[in-house]
C-alpha positions as CSV (number, residue, x, y, z in Angstrom):
1,M,0.0,0.0,0.0
2,I,1.0,3.7,-0.4
3,F,0.9,6.2,2.5
4,E,0.4,9.9,2.0
5,N,1.5,12.2,4.8
6,K,1.4,16.0,5.0
7,Y,3.7,18.3,7.1
8,E,3.7,22.0,8.1
9,N,6.9,23.5,9.5
10,G,8.2,19.9,9.9
11,K,5.2,18.8,11.9
12,K,3.0,16.0,10.7
13,I,-0.6,17.3,10.4
14,G,-2.6,14.1,9.9
15,Y,-5.8,14.1,7.9
16,F,-6.0,17.7,6.8
17,G,-6.8,18.5,3.2
18,A,-7.9,22.1,3.4
19,F,-5.3,24.9,3.9
20,E,-5.1,28.7,4.2
21,R,-3.5,30.3,1.2
22,D,-0.4,31.5,3.1
23,K,0.6,27.9,4.1
24,C,3.5,25.9,2.8
25,I,2.7,22.2,2.9
26,K,5.1,19.3,2.3
27,F,3.4,16.3,0.6
28,S,5.2,13.0,1.3
29,L,4.5,9.6,-0.2
30,E,5.8,6.3,1.3
31,I,6.0,3.8,-1.6
32,P,7.0,0.1,-1.3
33,R,10.5,-0.3,-2.8
34,L,9.4,-3.5,-4.5
35,Y,7.4,-1.2,-6.9
36,G,10.7,-0.1,-8.4
37,I,9.5,3.5,-8.8
38,T,11.8,6.0,-10.6
39,N,9.6,9.1,-10.9
40,V,6.6,10.5,-9.0
41,Y,4.3,13.4,-10.0
42,M,1.3,15.0,-8.5
43,H,-1.4,15.9,-11.2
44,L,-3.3,18.9,-9.8
45,S,-6.3,20.5,-11.5
46,A,-9.0,22.9,-10.4
47,D,-12.5,21.6,-9.8
48,G,-12.0,18.5,-11.9
49,I,-9.5,16.8,-14.1
50,N,-10.6,18.5,-17.3
51,S,-10.4,22.0,-15.9
52,R,-8.3,24.7,-17.6
53,F,-6.0,24.9,-14.5
54,Y,-3.5,22.1,-14.4
55,K,-0.1,21.5,-12.8
56,K,2.2,18.6,-12.9
57,I,4.3,18.7,-9.8
58,P,7.3,16.4,-9.3
59,L,8.0,14.7,-6.0
60,N,11.7,14.2,-5.3
61,W,13.2,11.1,-3.7
62,S,14.1,12.0,-0.2
63,S,15.1,8.9,1.8
64,I,14.5,5.2,2.7
65,S,12.3,4.2,5.6
66,G,12.3,0.4,6.1
67,S,11.0,-1.1,3.0
68,Y,9.6,2.2,1.7
69,D,11.0,4.9,-0.6
70,I,10.0,8.4,0.5
71,Y,9.2,11.0,-2.2
72,E,8.4,14.6,-1.2
73,A,7.3,18.0,-2.6
74,E,6.9,21.2,-0.7
75,I,4.1,23.3,-2.2
76,N,3.2,26.9,-1.4
77,M,-0.6,27.2,-1.4
78,S,-0.2,30.8,-2.6
79,D,1.3,29.6,-5.8
80,I,-1.9,27.7,-6.5
81,G,-4.5,30.2,-5.3
82,V,-7.8,30.1,-3.5
83,G,-10.2,27.5,-4.8
84,L,-11.3,23.9,-5.0
85,Y,-8.8,21.5,-6.5
86,Y,-8.3,17.8,-7.1
87,Y,-5.2,15.7,-7.5
88,E,-3.8,12.2,-8.0
89,Y,-0.3,10.7,-8.1
90,E,1.4,9.3,-11.1
91,L,4.0,6.6,-10.3
92,I,6.5,5.7,-13.0
93,S,8.5,2.5,-13.3
94,N,10.2,1.3,-16.4
95,S,8.4,3.9,-18.4
96,K,5.0,2.5,-17.2
97,S,2.6,4.8,-15.3
98,D,0.2,3.9,-12.6
99,F,-2.3,6.5,-11.1
100,Y,-3.2,6.5,-7.5
101,G,-6.0,8.4,-5.8
102,K,-7.9,8.4,-2.6
103,K,-8.9,4.7,-2.8
104,A,-5.3,3.6,-2.8
105,L,-3.7,5.9,-0.2
106,N,-3.4,4.7,3.4
107,G,-5.7,1.7,2.5
108,S,-5.4,-2.0,2.0
109,L,-5.9,-2.1,-1.7
110,Q,-3.5,-3.8,-4.0
111,R,-1.6,-1.9,-6.6
112,L,-3.9,-0.6,-9.3
113,E,-2.6,-0.9,-12.8
114,N,-3.2,2.1,-15.2
115,Q,-6.4,3.2,-13.4
116,H,-7.6,6.5,-11.9
117,D,-9.0,5.3,-8.6
118,G,-10.6,8.5,-7.3
119,L,-9.3,12.1,-7.2
120,I,-8.2,13.6,-3.9
121,Q,-9.7,16.9,-2.9
122,L,-7.6,19.9,-1.9
123,L,-9.3,23.1,-0.7
124,I,-7.4,26.4,-0.4
125,Y,-9.1,29.2,1.3
126,E,-8.5,32.8,2.3
127,E,-7.1,33.6,5.7
128,L,-10.3,33.5,7.7
129,G,-11.5,36.0,10.2
130,N,-12.7,35.3,13.7
131,H,-14.1,31.9,14.6
132,P,-15.7,31.7,18.0
133,N,-13.9,29.7,20.7
134,W,-16.6,30.0,23.3
135,I,-18.7,27.1,21.8
136,K,-15.8,24.6,21.6
137,G,-16.0,21.8,24.2
138,G,-19.7,22.6,24.8
139,V,-23.0,21.2,23.7
140,M,-25.8,22.8,21.7
141,Y,-29.5,22.4,22.5
142,H,-32.0,22.8,19.7
143,I,-35.4,24.0,20.9
144,F,-38.7,24.1,18.9
145,V,-40.1,26.8,21.0
146,D,-43.8,26.0,21.1
147,R,-43.2,22.4,22.3
148,F,-40.4,22.8,24.9
149,A,-41.9,24.5,28.0
150,K,-44.8,26.8,28.7
151,S,-45.0,29.5,31.3
152,G,-48.7,30.4,30.7
153,K,-47.8,34.1,30.6
154,F,-48.9,34.8,27.0
155,K,-52.3,34.7,25.6
156,C,-53.4,32.9,22.4
157,K,-53.5,35.3,19.5
158,Q,-56.2,35.6,16.9
159,N,-56.6,32.7,14.4
160,A,-54.5,30.4,16.7
161,I,-55.7,27.3,18.4
162,I,-54.4,26.1,21.8
163,N,-54.1,22.3,22.4
164,E,-54.3,22.1,26.2
165,D,-53.3,18.4,26.3
166,W,-49.5,18.9,26.7
167,Y,-48.8,15.2,27.4
168,N,-51.1,13.4,25.0
169,G,-52.2,16.0,22.5
170,I,-51.7,15.2,18.8
171,P,-50.5,18.1,16.6
172,Q,-52.2,19.0,13.4
173,Y,-51.1,16.9,10.5
174,P,-51.9,16.6,6.8
175,E,-54.1,13.8,5.7
176,Y,-51.2,12.6,3.6
177,P,-47.7,13.9,3.0
178,G,-47.9,17.1,0.9
179,A,-51.5,17.9,1.7
180,D,-52.4,21.3,3.1
181,V,-52.3,21.7,6.9
182,E,-53.1,25.0,8.8
183,N,-50.2,24.7,11.3
184,N,-52.0,27.1,13.6
185,M,-52.3,24.7,16.6
186,F,-50.1,25.7,19.5
187,F,-49.2,23.9,22.7
188,G,-48.1,27.0,24.5
189,G,-44.3,26.8,24.8
190,D,-42.7,30.2,25.0
191,L,-39.4,32.0,25.9
192,Y,-40.3,32.3,29.6
193,G,-40.7,28.6,29.7
194,I,-37.1,28.2,28.4
195,I,-35.9,30.7,31.1
196,E,-37.5,28.5,33.7
197,K,-35.7,25.4,32.4
198,L,-32.2,26.9,32.0
199,D,-30.7,25.0,34.9
200,Y,-32.0,21.7,33.4
201,I,-30.5,22.7,30.0
202,K,-27.1,23.5,31.6
203,S,-27.0,20.1,33.3
204,L,-26.5,18.6,29.8
205,G,-23.2,20.5,29.4
206,V,-25.0,23.0,27.1
207,N,-23.3,26.4,26.3
208,C,-25.4,27.3,23.3
209,I,-29.1,27.2,22.7
210,Y,-30.4,27.2,19.1
211,L,-34.0,28.4,18.9
212,S,-36.3,27.6,16.0
213,P,-37.7,30.9,14.5
214,I,-39.2,33.3,17.0
215,F,-40.1,36.2,14.8
216,E,-43.8,37.0,14.2
217,A,-45.5,34.5,11.9
218,Y,-48.8,32.8,11.5
219,S,-47.7,29.2,12.0
220,N,-46.4,27.3,15.0
221,H,-43.1,26.6,13.3
222,K,-42.5,30.3,12.3
223,Y,-40.7,29.5,9.1
224,D,-43.3,31.7,7.4
225,T,-41.9,35.0,8.7
226,A,-44.4,37.8,9.0
227,D,-42.2,40.5,10.6
228,Y,-38.4,40.1,11.1
229,M,-38.4,43.0,13.5
230,S,-40.8,41.6,16.1
231,I,-40.9,38.6,18.4
232,D,-44.1,36.5,18.0
233,S,-46.5,37.4,20.8
234,M,-47.2,33.7,21.4
235,F,-43.6,33.4,22.5
236,G,-43.0,36.7,24.3
237,D,-41.6,40.1,23.3
238,E,-38.3,41.8,23.0
239,E,-38.1,42.2,26.8
240,T,-38.6,38.4,27.2
241,L,-35.8,37.7,24.7
242,E,-33.5,40.1,26.6
243,Q,-34.3,38.4,29.8
244,L,-33.5,34.9,28.3
245,I,-30.2,36.2,27.0
246,S,-29.3,37.7,30.4
247,E,-30.3,34.6,32.4
248,A,-28.6,32.3,29.9
249,K,-25.4,34.4,30.1
250,K,-25.3,33.9,33.9
251,R,-25.0,30.2,33.1
252,D,-22.4,30.7,30.4
253,I,-25.0,29.9,27.7
254,H,-25.3,31.8,24.4
255,I,-28.4,32.1,22.3
256,I,-28.5,31.7,18.5
257,L,-31.5,32.3,16.3
258,D,-32.9,30.7,13.1
259,G,-32.5,33.1,10.2
260,V,-35.0,32.5,7.5
261,F,-33.9,34.9,4.8
262,N,-34.7,32.9,1.6
263,H,-38.5,33.3,1.9
264,T,-41.2,35.1,3.9
265,G,-44.7,34.2,4.8
266,A,-47.5,34.9,2.3
267,D,-49.3,36.3,5.4
268,S,-46.7,38.9,6.2
269,L,-45.9,42.7,6.3
270,Y,-44.0,42.2,3.0
271,F,-46.3,40.1,0.9
272,N,-49.6,40.6,2.7
273,K,-51.6,38.2,0.6
274,F,-54.6,38.1,3.0
275,G,-54.6,41.8,4.0
276,S,-53.7,41.1,7.6
277,Y,-51.4,44.1,7.9
278,D,-51.7,47.8,7.3
279,T,-48.7,47.8,4.9
280,L,-49.1,47.7,1.1
281,G,-47.7,44.2,0.4
282,A,-46.2,42.9,-2.8
283,Y,-49.2,40.7,-3.5
284,Q,-51.5,43.7,-3.3
285,S,-49.7,46.2,-5.6
286,K,-46.8,46.6,-8.0
287,S,-46.3,49.9,-6.3
288,S,-45.5,48.2,-3.0
289,P,-42.0,48.9,-1.7
290,Y,-41.6,45.1,-1.3
291,Y,-42.7,44.2,-4.8
292,E,-39.2,43.9,-6.2
293,W,-38.3,41.4,-3.4
294,F,-40.4,38.7,-5.0
295,N,-40.6,37.0,-8.4
296,F,-44.1,37.1,-9.9
297,K,-44.7,35.0,-13.0
298,E,-48.2,36.3,-13.4
299,F,-49.2,39.0,-11.0
300,P,-50.5,38.5,-8.4
301,N,-51.4,34.8,-8.1
302,K,-48.5,33.1,-9.7
303,Y,-45.3,33.7,-7.8
304,E,-42.1,31.8,-7.1
305,C,-42.3,29.9,-3.8
306,W,-39.9,27.8,-1.8
307,W,-40.5,24.2,-3.0
308,D,-43.8,25.4,-4.5
309,V,-45.3,25.9,-1.0
310,Q,-47.8,28.8,-1.6
311,I,-47.5,30.2,1.9
312,L,-43.7,30.7,1.5
313,P,-43.1,33.2,-1.4
314,R,-39.4,33.1,-2.2
315,V,-37.4,36.3,-1.8
316,K,-34.8,37.5,-4.4
317,S,-32.3,37.9,-1.6
318,D,-29.8,39.9,-3.7
319,T,-32.3,42.7,-4.4
320,P,-30.5,45.8,-3.0
321,S,-33.5,47.0,-0.9
322,Y,-33.9,43.5,0.6
323,K,-30.2,43.1,1.3
324,N,-30.2,46.5,3.0
325,F,-33.2,45.6,5.1
326,I,-31.6,42.4,6.4
327,L,-27.9,43.4,6.4
328,G,-27.7,47.2,6.4
329,N,-27.5,49.7,9.2
330,G,-30.4,49.3,11.5
331,G,-31.4,46.1,9.7
332,V,-32.4,42.7,11.0
333,I,-29.0,41.3,11.7
334,E,-27.9,44.5,13.5
335,K,-31.0,44.8,15.6
336,W,-30.9,41.3,17.0
337,M,-27.1,41.0,17.4
338,K,-27.2,44.2,19.4
339,K,-29.8,42.6,21.6
340,G,-27.1,40.1,22.6
341,I,-27.7,37.0,20.5
342,A,-24.6,35.1,19.6
343,G,-25.3,34.4,15.9
344,F,-27.6,32.7,13.4
345,R,-28.3,29.3,11.9
346,L,-29.2,30.1,8.3
347,D,-32.2,28.2,6.9
348,V,-31.7,26.7,3.4
349,A,-28.2,28.4,3.1
350,D,-27.9,26.8,-0.4
351,E,-30.4,29.3,-1.7
352,L,-28.5,32.4,-0.5
353,S,-25.8,33.8,-2.8
354,D,-22.1,33.9,-1.9
355,D,-22.3,37.7,-1.9
356,F,-25.3,37.7,0.5
357,L,-23.4,35.3,2.9
358,K,-20.2,37.3,2.8
359,T,-22.0,40.6,3.5
360,L,-23.9,38.9,6.3
361,N,-20.7,37.5,7.8
362,S,-19.1,41.0,7.6
363,K,-22.0,42.7,9.3
364,L,-22.5,40.1,12.0
365,K,-18.8,40.0,13.0
366,S,-18.4,43.8,12.9
367,I,-21.0,43.8,15.8
368,N,-19.6,40.8,17.6
369,P,-16.3,39.3,16.4
370,D,-17.2,36.1,18.3
371,G,-20.6,35.7,16.7
372,I,-21.2,32.5,14.9
373,I,-22.9,31.6,11.5
374,Y,-24.1,28.1,10.7
375,G,-25.6,27.1,7.4
376,E,-28.2,24.5,6.8
377,V,-26.4,22.2,4.3
378,W,-27.3,18.5,4.1
379,E,-24.3,17.3,1.9
380,D,-20.6,17.8,1.8
381,A,-20.4,21.6,2.1
382,S,-16.9,21.9,0.8
383,N,-17.8,21.1,-2.8
384,K,-21.6,21.6,-2.8
385,I,-23.2,22.6,-6.1
386,A,-26.6,24.4,-5.8
387,Y,-28.5,25.7,-8.8
388,D,-25.6,24.8,-11.1
389,K,-23.2,26.9,-9.1
390,R,-20.3,25.7,-6.9
391,K,-20.8,27.1,-3.5
392,R,-17.9,28.9,-1.7
393,Y,-18.9,28.4,1.9
394,F,-15.4,27.7,3.2
395,L,-13.2,29.6,0.8
396,G,-13.3,32.7,3.0
397,N,-15.6,34.6,5.4
398,E,-19.0,33.1,4.6
399,L,-20.0,30.4,7.0
400,D,-18.2,29.4,10.2
401,S,-19.6,25.9,9.8
402,V,-22.7,23.8,8.8
403,M,-25.2,21.3,10.1
404,N,-23.5,17.9,10.0
405,Y,-26.2,15.7,8.3
406,P,-23.6,13.4,6.6
407,L,-22.3,12.3,10.0
408,R,-25.9,11.7,11.2
409,E,-26.5,9.3,8.4
410,A,-23.2,7.5,8.9
411,I,-23.7,7.1,12.7
412,I,-27.2,5.7,12.2
413,A,-25.9,3.2,9.5
414,Y,-23.1,2.1,11.8
415,V,-25.0,1.8,15.1
416,K,-28.0,0.2,13.5
417,D,-26.6,-2.0,10.8
418,G,-22.8,-2.1,11.3
419,D,-22.0,-0.2,8.1
420,F,-18.4,0.7,9.0
421,S,-17.4,1.6,5.4
422,L,-19.9,4.6,5.3
423,L,-18.7,5.7,8.7
424,C,-15.0,5.7,7.8
425,D,-15.7,7.3,4.4
426,T,-17.7,10.1,6.2
427,F,-14.9,10.7,8.7
428,S,-12.4,10.9,5.9
429,M,-14.6,13.3,3.9
430,L,-15.4,15.6,6.7
431,Y,-11.9,16.0,8.2
432,T,-10.0,16.1,4.9
433,H,-12.4,18.3,2.9
434,Y,-13.3,20.9,5.6
435,P,-11.0,23.5,7.1
436,K,-10.1,22.5,10.6
437,S,-11.8,25.6,12.0
438,A,-15.0,24.5,10.3
439,S,-14.8,20.8,11.4
440,D,-14.2,21.9,15.0
441,L,-17.4,23.9,14.9
442,L,-19.6,21.4,13.0
443,M,-23.2,21.2,14.3
444,N,-23.3,17.5,14.9
445,V,-26.9,16.5,14.8
446,L,-28.7,13.2,15.4
447,G,-32.1,14.6,15.1
448,T,-33.7,18.0,14.1
449,H,-37.1,19.5,13.5
450,D,-36.7,18.1,9.9
451,T,-36.0,14.5,10.8
452,E,-37.7,11.6,12.5
453,R,-36.8,11.3,16.2
454,I,-33.5,9.5,16.5
455,L,-34.9,7.0,19.0
456,T,-37.6,6.0,16.5
457,V,-35.0,5.8,13.7
458,L,-32.8,3.5,15.8
459,G,-35.5,1.1,17.0
460,G,-38.9,1.7,15.5
461,E,-40.6,0.3,12.5
462,S,-40.3,2.1,9.2
463,S,-43.1,4.6,8.5
464,N,-43.6,3.1,5.0
465,G,-47.1,1.8,4.5
466,Y,-48.6,3.7,7.5
467,T,-50.9,6.6,7.2
468,N,-50.3,9.8,9.0
469,E,-53.3,9.0,11.3
470,E,-51.6,5.7,12.2
471,L,-48.2,7.4,12.7
472,S,-49.7,10.1,15.0
473,T,-50.1,7.6,17.8
474,K,-47.6,4.8,16.8
475,K,-45.0,3.9,19.5
476,M,-42.3,1.4,19.9
477,T,-42.8,-1.8,21.9
478,S,-40.8,-2.1,25.1
479,R,-38.4,-4.4,23.4
480,Q,-37.8,-2.1,20.5
481,R,-37.4,0.9,22.9
482,K,-34.8,-0.9,25.0
483,L,-32.8,-1.7,21.9
484,A,-33.2,1.8,20.6
485,I,-32.0,3.4,23.9
486,N,-28.8,1.2,23.9
487,R,-28.2,2.2,20.3
488,L,-28.8,5.9,21.0
489,K,-26.2,5.8,23.8
490,M,-23.7,4.5,21.3
491,A,-24.8,7.1,18.7
492,Y,-24.5,10.0,21.1
493,A,-21.1,8.8,22.4
494,I,-19.8,9.0,18.8
495,N,-21.6,12.2,17.9
496,A,-20.4,14.1,21.0
497,T,-16.7,13.1,20.8
498,V,-15.7,13.4,17.2
499,P,-14.7,16.9,16.0
500,G,-17.6,19.4,16.2
501,I,-20.3,20.4,18.7
502,P,-23.0,17.8,19.5
503,C,-26.5,19.4,19.0
504,I,-29.3,17.8,21.0
505,F,-32.8,18.2,19.6
506,Y,-34.9,18.9,22.7
507,G,-36.2,15.7,24.2
508,D,-33.9,13.3,22.5
509,E,-32.0,13.1,25.8
510,V,-35.1,11.8,27.6
511,G,-36.3,9.3,25.1
512,M,-38.9,11.1,23.0
513,E,-40.2,9.2,20.0
514,G,-41.9,10.4,16.8
515,Y,-42.0,9.9,13.1
516,H,-41.7,12.6,10.5
517,D,-43.0,16.2,10.9
518,P,-45.1,17.0,12.8
519,F,-44.8,13.9,14.9
520,N,-41.2,14.7,15.8
521,R,-42.4,17.9,17.4
522,L,-44.4,16.8,20.4
523,P,-44.2,18.6,23.7
524,F,-41.4,17.8,26.1
525,P,-42.5,15.1,28.6
526,W,-41.7,17.0,31.8
527,G,-41.9,14.6,34.8
528,K,-41.9,11.5,32.5
529,E,-38.3,11.5,31.4
530,D,-36.2,8.4,30.8
531,T,-33.8,9.2,33.6
532,N,-31.3,6.5,32.7
533,L,-30.8,8.0,29.2
534,L,-30.8,11.5,30.6
535,D,-28.0,10.5,33.1
536,F,-25.9,9.3,30.2
537,Y,-26.3,12.5,28.3
538,Q,-25.4,14.5,31.4
539,K,-22.3,12.4,31.9
540,I,-21.2,13.0,28.3
541,G,-21.7,16.7,28.8
542,K,-19.5,16.7,31.9
543,I,-16.8,14.7,30.1
544,R,-16.8,17.2,27.2
545,A,-16.5,20.2,29.6
546,S,-13.6,18.6,31.5
547,E,-11.5,17.5,28.6
548,P,-9.9,20.2,26.5
549,L,-9.1,17.7,23.7
550,F,-12.7,17.8,22.7
551,K,-12.4,21.5,21.8
552,D,-9.9,21.1,19.0
553,G,-7.9,17.9,19.4
554,L,-6.8,16.0,16.3
555,F,-8.7,12.9,15.3
556,E,-7.6,9.4,14.3
557,V,-9.5,6.2,13.8
558,L,-7.7,3.3,15.7
559,H,-10.1,0.5,14.5
560,C,-13.3,0.3,12.6
561,D,-15.3,-2.7,11.6
562,S,-18.8,-4.0,12.1
563,S,-17.9,-5.3,15.6
564,Y,-16.3,-2.3,17.2
565,L,-15.1,1.3,16.6
566,A,-12.2,3.0,18.4
567,F,-10.9,6.5,17.7
568,A,-8.8,9.1,19.5
569,R,-8.9,12.8,20.0
570,Y,-5.3,13.8,20.7
571,N,-2.4,16.2,20.9
572,E,1.3,15.7,21.6
573,E,0.7,15.1,25.3
574,A,-2.4,12.9,25.6
575,S,-5.3,11.2,24.0
576,V,-8.9,10.6,24.8
577,V,-10.0,7.3,23.3
578,V,-13.6,6.4,22.6
579,V,-14.5,2.7,22.0
580,I,-18.0,1.5,20.9
581,N,-18.4,-2.2,21.1
582,R,-21.5,-3.2,19.1
583,S,-20.7,-6.9,19.2
584,N,-22.1,-9.5,21.5
585,K,-18.8,-10.4,23.1
586,K,-16.5,-8.4,25.4
587,L,-13.3,-6.8,24.2
588,D,-10.2,-7.6,26.4
589,F,-7.3,-5.3,26.6
590,N,-3.9,-6.9,26.6
591,D,-2.1,-7.5,29.9
592,G,-0.7,-4.4,31.4
593,F,-3.2,-2.0,29.9
594,A,-6.1,-1.1,32.1
595,P,-7.4,2.5,31.6
596,K,-9.8,4.4,33.8
597,S,-13.2,4.9,32.3
598,L,-14.4,8.5,32.3
599,L,-18.0,7.2,32.3
600,S,-17.8,4.8,35.3
601,Y,-14.6,6.3,37.0
602,R,-13.4,2.7,37.3
603,V,-10.3,0.9,35.9
604,V,-11.4,-1.4,33.1
605,K,-9.6,-4.4,31.6
606,S,-12.3,-5.1,29.0
607,I,-15.3,-3.5,27.4
608,S,-18.6,-5.3,27.8
609,E,-20.7,-6.5,24.9
610,N,-22.7,-3.6,23.4
611,G,-20.7,-1.4,25.7
612,I,-19.1,2.1,25.6
613,C,-15.8,3.1,27.0
614,I,-14.1,6.6,27.1
615,F,-10.7,7.0,28.7
616,K,-7.8,9.3,28.7
617,T,-4.2,8.1,28.3
618,S,-0.7,9.4,27.7
619,E,0.0,6.6,25.3
620,S,1.2,7.7,21.9
621,I,-1.0,7.3,18.8
622,E,1.4,4.7,17.6
623,N,1.1,2.7,20.8
624,L,-2.7,3.0,20.7
625,H,-2.7,1.5,17.2
626,M,-0.7,-1.4,18.6
627,I,-3.0,-1.9,21.5
628,F,-6.1,-2.1,19.3
629,D,-4.3,-4.3,16.8
630,L,-3.8,-6.8,19.6
631,I,-7.5,-6.6,20.5
632,N,-8.4,-7.4,16.9
């Protein structure tokens, strides 16, 4: 096999594949001597092998290490320039060329003759501005406001319905997926309710709360914004938000909001389709100051919507007057940042232009340099193409990081089905494709308001073949639930210890179940929590808070197959090792190695079947590899 290593200032830098433009990186290949290689070249191209940019860079023979020849090249990233690139290696022996890419490097594949086996991605980005350190090592808590906790301080507004049955009430749901639903049924959760539960939230290790939209809107979910400058009266008012920010700050918790800037509500100040507001809305007249924000195909009834949902008219976000309203002096970003929020999660970030994102970044960080910007991106954000355009999220001063849906899918596949290939491929993708600053801040989700409850995914039946009426009351059997809880502990142990910030969807930590929206958005079961599961989440939160390696430590997989997973977060002094044993037999450490578990506080010589172990050690990464080789 062939091994690729990278070095900066003589220091090995592991898995990185994204670099600032001012870096000088040494690429080093270890090639078996038996290959008889005489020349080595890197073939580098921009955004694909057929692009106009192309460089053939020679690697020079450097030394011999055991049975390997070492070939190296030192490359100044500034000589290449900011952008997305791909490369592969050409190895020449006796005038014969073999091409090696990501499938061959550091793997167990045999030599591939005359084949391109997958290009390797290289991302070069501008020197980035501030990235917040306050969130590192912490936990994020995602709250769907109407369903978390109610104070009873706010009255039901006109055209809204209150469901008084907090524990057993069923939310409105469409007759079938895609059918119309009013979404005006509320359970009464509000911002004061969150204030009253801050000590509980803090017990999970949380230092950041991410709120679903809180601006005025008709629906319970609030993604149909009616007024960006007002808090919805069902949730509170500006004074309530200020009190939440103040009380959270006392507990070292920051608040970030959901920014929905790609579309508004049809029932809004700006569109005013139903005449609910005193303003002249775009739907009402071409003379409206908001008319240019929207794209009418036939005025007024045919207009561009988000995913053709008629209540969500899409905004042309690069329209100067709209950009100024959101991003300008006295605009939406400025108002709420000056209130003390810590940043925004941007809904459907794919549909916002690079210029909009850069301007938003500049505005937000001019007010608070430690402010944070997350994007809702479901795929690999480093090379995402949206609307036939390559996105530039990580090339400089757009997003700090993104929601980590790829990791969610990989963890579920591993914990549930033992799919270790997807998990390892996802680790490799995330931590080689993303800048380290972005991977350290990833919003690592297992569940969100857009997904089925993670417990249901891990143990429940598929929703296929069931009607929404049936799904509204469907629960797991006790046997299914027991299996799902054990799997969820494994899933959260992984999710909370790889690079990034674990993000808990409210109630996952106490065993809430539920199928797709709206059944994943039931009220929090106060007083009926699964305390065993909650205790596990709280322990993980304490471990994260006490171990600095979870803030920005390097990452390396020590072992990964369908039986068990082991990986390390490490620096030059120490490592924290996480082991997930999904097999039905215990794993015995070799004699003389007996680490102390950070979960049980006991010395362990083995890891039980379907067990989890987290421990800290001063053993080197090389020794840890040997320890887990012996286990295998």
